C-alpha positions, -999 to +999 in steps of 0.1 A: -632-711-230-615-682-211-598-671-243-631-668-261-648-650-232-619-626-229-619-618-266-657-612-265-656-589-235-626-571-249-646-564-281-676-552-260-652-527-242-634-513-272-666-510-293-683-493-263-710-519-258-697-516-223-691-479-217-663-462-198-672-461-161-698-488-164-699-515-138-696-551-151-726-570-139-712-605-136-746-622-131-760-606-162-728-614-183-729-650-172-765-653-183-759-635-216-729-656-225-742-688-209-710-693-189-700-699-153-686-674-129-651-688-128-642-684-165-659-650-166-638-638-136-606-651-153-614-632-184-622-600-165-589-603-147-572-603-180-589-571-189-577-557-156-541-566-165-546-549-199-559-518-180-592-518-198-610-526-166-604-515-131-612-534-098-627-512-071-625-528-036-659-540-023-676-525-054-667-548-083-652-543-118-656-512-139-647-502-175-619-477-173-629-440-175-619-417-204-607-382-196-606-361-229-581-336-215-558-363-202-559-381-236-551-349-255-521-344-233-509-380-238-511-376-276-490-345-274-464-364-255-465-392-281-455-367-309-423-357-291-415-391-276-419-411-307-399-387-329-370-390-305-374-428-305-371-429-343-338-410-341-324-434-315-335-464-336-316-452-365-285-449-343-288-481-323-308-508-341-290-534-362-296-539-399-310-574-390-335-559-365-348-534-390-352-559-417-371-581-393-393-552-384-399-546-421-408-583-427-432-582-398-450-551-411-451-564-447-469-594-434-494-572-416-501-552-448-505-584-469-531-597-445-548-564-439-580-570-459-588-602-440-579-591-405-603-583-378-604-546-367-593-555-332-563-575-345-553-545-367-553-522-338-532-547-318-507-547-347-505-509-347-497-510-310-471-537-315-453-517-342-448-487-319-437-508-290-413-528-311-397-495-322-394-483-286-375-515-277-351-510-306-338-479-288-322-504-263-336-482-235-362-499-214-376-466-202-387-456-237-404-490-241-421-486-207-433-451-215-447-461-249-465-491-234-480-470-206-493-444-231-507-471-253-526-486-224-540-453-214-552-442-248-564-476-261-601-469-262-596-436-280-572-451-306-601-475-314-625-445-318-602-423-341-585-451-360-612-463-384-616-469-421-593-450-444-575-434-414-563-469-403-551-479-438-533-446-442-517-452-408-504-486-418-489-473-451-472-445-431-456-472-409-440-488-440-426-453-450-411-449-415-395-483-417-379-474-451-364-442-436-350-462-407-334-488-429-319-460-450-304-446-417-320-412-424-327-400-389-341-366-399-366-382-423-375-410-399-382-386-371-401-362-393-423-390-407-430-403-372-440-369-359-463-363-389-477-397-384-485-392-347-496-356-354-523-368-377-537-389-350-535-360-326-554-339-351-581-365-354-583-366-316-587-328-314-615-330-340-631-357-320-630-336-289-643-305-308-672-326-322-680-339-287-671-375-295-648-380-266-672-363-242-699-388-253-675-417-249-665-405-215-701-405-202-714-436-184-743-456-198-764-443-169-757-407-179-765-415-215-798-430-205-807-397-187-798-377-218-819-399-240-849-396-217-846-358-215-844-356-253-874-378-256-894-356-232-884-325-252-898-341-283-931-350-266-935-314-254-931-302-290 
């Protein structure tokens, strides 16, 4: 029961049915999902652990806010960080570890057409975090995991359709360069790979997408009402 509720709430968050900054109304959610308070609270606590929801003392639980400028800076850090990680993986990972990574990703590609979008995003995150662990440096792994947590909602927004499939194919190319022990190519492919996502993010910011995402549901309702009033005046 808790697993099902957690998955449902998680999807509501990442698909922006529950918007950044919005308070989780536990009474309403219990009624909508026809569940009790205890399993709902357990599911919400899992979202807190995943850093998708934050607990505010004496106020309740809120969907994590999105700061467009902070997200842009984090994507810039990813470009440099993950390029360095690729070089270290070439130098430190064993052949067996790289072949295992290749097998894992081949399985993802073979099941791509039948996988849920949320599961595909999870596999994308796992790929980057597995690479970081292959550096044999826990600090790299910690940094990558922290950045992934902080940009999760935005990754969902900019990694859709053809962009996601292209991303997954790029992962396979990076793995091939790692297995060939070509550090320059692996690092270059990784930086290009992350750079494309950075470019997509900048376009999203320019188009106002992230600013809309960062607005609370209450703010959006005010905007909708004002637009409606303008129409009536016309």
